[in-house]
C-alpha positions in Angstrom: -0.3 -12.2 -21.8 -3.8 -11.0 -21.2 -6.0 -10.8 -24.3 -7.1 -7.3 -25.1 -8.5 -5.2 -27.9 -6.2 -2.4 -29.1 -7.3 0.9 -27.7 -8.5 3.5 -30.2 -6.4 6.5 -29.0 -7.4 8.6 -32.0 -11.0 8.6 -30.8 -9.9 10.5 -27.7 -6.8 12.5 -28.7 -6.8 13.9 -32.2 -3.8 12.8 -34.3 -1.1 15.2 -35.3 -0.9 17.2 -32.1 2.3 18.8 -31.0 3.3 19.3 -27.3 0.2 19.1 -25.2 -0.6 18.6 -21.5 -4.0 16.9 -20.9 -5.4 17.3 -17.4 -7.2 14.7 -15.3 -10.6 15.2 -16.8 -9.4 14.0 -20.2 -7.3 11.2 -18.6 -10.2 10.0 -16.5 -12.3 9.7 -19.7 -9.6 7.7 -21.4 -9.1 5.4 -18.4 -12.8 4.8 -18.1 -13.1 4.0 -21.8 -10.3 1.5 -21.3 -12.3 -0.1 -18.5 -9.9 0.9 -15.8 -11.3 1.8 -12.4 -11.5 5.6 -11.8 -12.9 7.6 -8.9 -16.0 9.3 -10.4 -15.7 13.0 -11.1 -16.9 15.8 -13.4 -15.5 19.0 -14.7 -17.5 21.9 -13.3 -17.5 25.3 -15.1 -19.6 27.2 -12.5 -20.3 27.1 -8.8 -23.8 25.8 -9.6 -22.3 22.9 -11.5 -19.8 22.1 -8.8 -22.6 21.9 -6.2 -24.7 19.6 -8.5 -21.7 17.3 -9.4 -20.7 17.0 -5.7 -24.2 15.7 -5.0 -24.1 13.4 -8.0 -20.7 11.7 -7.2 -21.6 11.7 -3.5 -19.9 13.4 -0.6 -17.1 13.6 0.6 -15.5 15.1 -2.5 -12.2 16.6 -3.6 -12.0 19.7 -5.8 -9.0 20.4 -8.0 -8.5 23.2 -10.4 -7.9 22.3 -14.1 -5.3 24.2 -16.0 -2.2 23.0 -18.0 -0.5 26.2 -16.7 -0.6 24.9 -13.1 2.1 22.2 -12.6 1.9 21.9 -8.8 -1.8 22.5 -7.9 -1.5 21.7 -4.2 1.4 24.1 -3.7 -0.5 26.8 -5.6 -3.6 26.3 -3.4 -5.8 24.6 -6.0 -6.5 21.3 -4.2 -9.2 20.8 -1.5 -9.9 17.4 0.0 -12.6 15.8 2.1 -15.3 18.4 1.5 -18.4 17.2 3.2 -21.1 19.8 2.7 -22.5 22.1 0.0 -21.1 25.1 1.9 -17.6 23.5 1.7 -18.0 23.2 -2.1 -19.2 26.7 -2.6 -16.5 28.2 -0.4 -13.8 26.2 -2.2 -15.1 27.3 -5.6 -14.8 31.0 -4.6 -11.4 30.4 -3.1 -10.1 28.8 -6.3 -11.6 31.6 -8.4 -10.0 34.3 -6.3 -6.7 32.5 -6.3 -6.7 32.2 -10.1 -7.3 35.9 -10.4 -4.5 36.6 -8.0 -2.1 34.5 -10.1 -3.5 35.7 -13.5 -4.2 32.0 -14.4 -7.2 31.0 -16.5 -8.9 27.9 -15.2 -10.5 25.3 -17.5 -12.9 24.4 -14.8 -12.7 22.5 -11.5 -12.7 18.7 -11.2 -15.2 17.6 -8.6 -14.5 14.0 -7.6 -15.7 11.5 -5.0 -13.1 10.9 -2.4 -12.0 7.3 -3.1 -11.6 4.9 -0.3 -8.2 3.5 0.4 -5.3 3.5 2.9 -2.5 3.0 0.4 -1.5 5.1 -2.7 0.7 4.1 -5.6 2.1 5.8 -8.7 1.5 4.1 -12.0 3.3 5.6 -15.0 4.2 4.8 -18.6 6.4 6.4 -21.2 8.0 5.6 -24.6 11.8 5.2 -24.3 13.9 5.6 -27.5 15.8 2.4 -26.9 13.3 0.1 -25.1 10.0 1.2 -26.4 7.0 1.7 -24.0 8.0 1.3 -20.4 5.6 0.9 -17.5 6.5 1.8 -13.9 5.0 1.7 -10.4 6.1 3.1 -7.1 5.0 4.7 -3.9 2.4 7.3 -4.7 0.6 10.4 -3.5 2.5 12.9 -1.5 5.3 10.4 -0.9 6.4 10.0 -4.5 9.1 12.6 -4.5 10.1 12.0 -0.9 10.6 8.2 -1.1 11.8 8.0 -4.8 11.0 4.3 -5.1 9.9 3.3 -8.6 10.4 0.1 -10.6 10.1 -0.2 -14.4 9.5 -2.9 -17.0 8.9 -3.1 -20.7 5.2 -2.9 -21.6 2.8 -4.6 -21.8 3.0 -6.8 -18.7 0.6 -9.3 -17.4 -0.7 -9.6 -13.8 2.1 -12.0 -12.8 4.7 -9.6 -14.2 3.1 -6.7 -12.4 3.2 -8.6 -9.1 6.9 -9.1 -9.7 7.3 -5.4 -10.5 5.7 -4.5 -7.2 8.0 -6.9 -5.5 11.0 -4.9 -6.8 10.0 -1.8 -4.8 12.3 -1.1 -2.0 9.4 -0.1 0.2 7.7 -3.4 -0.2 10.9 -5.4 0.3 11.6 -3.5 3.6 8.0 -3.4 4.7 6.1 -6.4 3.3 2.9 -5.4 5.1 2.7 -2.1 3.3 0.3 -3.7 0.9 -1.9 -6.7 1.8 -2.0 -9.6 -0.6 -5.4 -8.4 -1.8 -4.1 -4.9 -2.4 -1.1 -6.3 -4.3 -3.4 -8.2 -6.6 -5.7 -5.2 -7.2 -2.6 -3.1 -8.0 -1.1 -5.7 -10.3 -4.4 -6.0 -12.2 -4.5 -2.3 -12.7 -0.8 -2.0 -13.7 -1.2 -4.9 -16.3 -4.3 -3.3 -17.9 -2.7 0.2 -17.8 0.4 -1.2 -19.5 -1.7 -2.5 -22.3 -3.4 0.8 -22.8 0.0 2.5 -22.8 1.5 0.0 -25.2 -1.1 1.0 -27.8 -0.2 4.7 -27.5 0.7 6.0 -31.0 3.2 8.8 -30.1 6.9 8.7 -30.2 7.2 10.7 -27.0 4.6 10.6 -24.3 4.1 10.2 -20.5 0.9 8.8 -19.1 0.6 8.8 -15.3 -1.8 8.0 -12.5 -0.9 9.3 -9.1 -2.3 8.3 -6.9 -3.9 4.9 -7.5 -5.8 4.4 -4.2 -6.2 0.9 -2.8 -8.3 -0.6 0.0 -9.2 -4.2 0.6 -11.9 -4.3 -2.1 -11.2 -1.7 -4.7 -8.5 0.1 -6.7 -9.3 3.6 -8.2 -7.3 6.1 -10.2 -7.7 9.4 -8.5 -5.5 11.8 -10.5 -4.0 11.4 -14.0 -1.9 13.3 -16.5 -1.0 12.8 -20.2 1.9 14.7 -21.7 2.7 14.6 -25.4 6.2 15.9 -26.2 
């Protein structure tokens, strides 16, 4: 098992909270503090901030509204990808603002994030099961998660070798071995192993921590979207 220092969850999530949903800005900060690779992003609270952050993280960028009240942001019209100019950012900000007013939803800001490279997307998730303890899972990610329904689970924490075996259990990879290259498998396995250690340190009786997608190319892995739910 890989050596690691227990993660100080209390430094990021106050103890004693009831049911809460933490959006990707908070999850990105946690993953970064745990030394996991994350696509750089910032929460913008104004159009001016959105424009400044887009320049800081570098174009192209994605913009995603932040609100625990929005469960399916893309379906609700609160996700915009591959924005390449300041005009694109300004137009998207105004679109999100108008859409929020139309739906009577209060936004906590907008996540402005560099569009991570990668031609493959995975789901990486963890939860605490009443019988087995903390469980880590991986599967086909992005828009294909619900369509393909291909996820494998193991007790956490796992090391990189265990994570490679977990990936090998996926139906998609058994049927299409070239779906991930050897390098991408290794990058994904390293992420899953480190993520599983972070999850294993979680102090709550009921929680779900998820990254979807984890984007992979031949040189990098990067968490693009994350969610933490305390039940």
